[in-house]
N, C-alpha and C positions, 0 to 999 in steps of 0.2 A: 196342297198337303206334301210334306216330306215323308216319304215312305222308307226312308232310311233312319228316322227318328223313332226309337222305341215308345216313347210317349205318345206321339201321334198315331202310331200304328195301334196302340192299345185303345186310344180314344176312338178311333175309327170302327174297330171291332165292337166296342161296347155300344156305340151309337146304333149299330145294326143288330144288337142283341147276339153277338157272335164272340168266340174266344179262339185262341190258338189251340187246336186239337192235337195233342201229342200222339193220339192213337192213329192219327193220319199222317204223322211225321211233319206236322206244319211247324217249320222253323224258318222264319222270314229272313232273307239275306238283307243286311243293312250295311255292307261293306262296299263302298264305291270302287275301290280298287280291284276287289274280286269280281265285281260286276263288269267292269271295263275289261278285265282280263278274259272272262268268259266270251264277251262279244268279239273281242280281237281274235281269240283262239277259233272260233266258229267260222271266222272268214266269210261273212255273209254279204251277198250281192243283192241288188235290186231285183234279181231274177230268181231268188231262192224262195221256196216254200219251207217255212220252219214249223216243225211240230214241237210245241212246248208242252211238257208233261207237268202237272201239279203247278199252275201259275200263281195260285194264291191270290194275293192283292195286286199283282201285276207289276212289281218293280222291274222284273226281267222282261216282261212282256212290253213294256214301254220302250225299252231300249231295242228290243228286236224290231219293233215296228218302225223304228228310225232307219233301219238298214234293209229289211227283207221286203220282198214283194207281197208275201202273205204270211200270216201267223195263224196256225191253228192251235188253239190253246185247249187242252183237255184237262178238265177239273172235275174230280170225283165228288167234292163237297158241294151240294146244290146251292147253299147260301153264299159260298165264296164265288161260285160260277155266276150267280145273279149279281153279286156285287161287282165283279170284274166287268161284266157286260154293261152295267150301268155307269161305271166310272171311267170307262175308256170308249171314246167314240171314234172309231175308225173303220173304214170300209175294207181295210187290209186284214182285220181281225175276225176270226170265226171262233166262237166259244162253244165247246162241246161238254155237256155235263154227263159224263159217263166214266166207267172204270177203264183205265188205260189198257188192261189186259184183254178188254173186249172191243177195243177200237179196231176198226177195219182199215188196215194200211192200204188197201186197194183203192181207197178213196182219195189218196194222195198221188201227186205226179211222181214220176221217176226222179231220182236223185235228190229227193228232199232231205233236209237235215233236221236232226233231233238236237235241241238245245234245252237243258232242264236242270233244276235244282231238285234232285230225286229224293223221295222219302226213303230213309235208311231201311225200313222194315220190308221193302218190296224192290230194292235195288236190283238184285240179281235176276228175278223173274222178268222184270222189265227189259233189262238189257238182252237177256237171252231171247225174249219174245221178238224183239226187233231184228236181232242179228240172224235169227232163223226164219224170219218172214219172207214170203215170196217176193214182196215189194220192200227191199232193204233200203235204209236210209244210205245216203252217200257218206255221212260221218255222224258221230255222236259226240257232242261237248256236254259234259255232265258234271255236276257238282255232288260228290258222293262221300261216303265215309272214308277217311284217309286209310284205314286198315284194309278195307276192301279194294281200294284202289292200288295199294301196294301189292296185294295178292294178285291182282289182274295182270300186272306188268312184271311179275316175278320171273326170273331167268336162272335155271329152267323153270317152267310152270310148275307150281307146287300144289296144285289142287285141280279138281275137275273144272272149276269155274275158270281158273287161268288158262288151262288148255283150250276151253271153249272160246274165250275171248280172243286169244291169240291165233285160233284157227280161223275165226270169222273176220278178224281185223288186226289193225296194228295200234295197240293202246300205248298212250304216253302220258305220264303225269306231268301237268303244266305248272302247277303251283299248289302249295298248302295253304288252306283257309282256316284259321283258328276258331274255336267254338265261339269267341266273343264276337265274330262277325255275323252272328245271327241273333234274332230275338223271337221267341225265348231261346237262350243259348242251349245247344244239345251238350251231351256229357263228353263228347269226343270231337276232335278235329276233323276237317273235311279236306277233300282235294279236288281240284279241277283236273278232270282226265278227258283226253280227246281220243277218239277211236276212229281211225280211217277204215271204213268197212270194205272188205274184200268182195267184189261183185262176181269174181270168178273163183269158185272154191275147187280145190284139188280133188275131192271125192265126189262131187257133182251128184248129190242125191243119196249117197250112202252114209250120210252122217249119223243116222240112228244106230247103225251097226258099229260104226267107229266109236261112238261114245259109250256103247255097251262095253267095248273093250277098255276104255279109259276109266269108266266107272268101276269095272272089276279090279283094275290095277290099283285104284285108290280106295277100294272097299275095305281093306284092313290096313290102316296106315302104319302100324308098327311091324307089320310083316314085310318080308322080302317080296319082291315082284313075282318070283317063281311060285310062291305059295299063295299070294292073293289072286293071281290069274288062274291057278289051278283050281281054286275053290269057286271064284267068281264065274268062270267060263264053263265049269264042270267038265274039265278035261283031265287027263292023267299028268302026273308030274313029269313023266318021261317026255310026253309031247310037249310041255311047257318049256322044258329045258332045250329041246330040239328048236322050238320057235325062237327062244331068246338067242340061241346060238346063230341061227340063220339071219336074225335081225341085228347081230354084232352087239348084243346087250349082254353083260355079265350076269351070271346067275346069282351074284350077290346084290344086284342092283335093287333099288327101291324106287317106287313110282315117282317121287318127287325129284329124282335125280334125271329123268328123262327129258329130252328136248321135245319140241313139237314134231320135228323130223323123226325122231326116234318112235314117237307114238304112231306116226303115219307108216313108217316101215314096218313096225310091229303089227299093225292092223293088216297091212298088205300081205304079210307072211301068214298070219292067222286065216285070213280069207282064202288063202291057196291050200291050207292045211286041214281045215275043218269043214 
């Protein structure tokens, strides 16, 4: 069966009493070039354990199994997980029917890699979950909404999400994948993004306090940083002006103008002041 042929995909689903569930973000990749690009970007060896999120019918899974030592496929849809298990016979594949945000990364070896066509509706929580995990992946090669990918790599980082992704790793857009490359096609284009994950973080356990500062800065997007930090951190405006000055940041600056280094400098000054 050709899983890149929409007609055959539809027939397969119907024969099992199934359909593409848009509520779960089920848009199946049917573009051979994009599939090959994902595999090449992930740089998989026979020693690697790959975590695939939302494998669906297994078009990406089959390619991963050709290169990896083991593929752990986590599928939330029980019928899809059952179909995947029955249609692929490989000792290298483990299928888990559970929600990815409840998946225990401690069950995976160190330096595992994440490779996935992610559901749009839950992209950010999934990425943050793995970047913040105690057992982090070595890298993440993902097919996600193009607009979200562009936000992640923005320079300077123009959102809390962008600051977080660039703090925890080095994101890079590899290629744009048009909506027609999926069945059923989504309303927007996608992008292949690769994130090389930082294993040694500069704040070493103080991330919760750091992102409290970042969220305060982005809390009121139309305001200058001096005002959003004053309100978000509940400190006086005089204190905020002093902190910005010591950080080398102008009082007219806005959150989306700061680099990651600016945020780190700002946090270190605040930690010493408050």
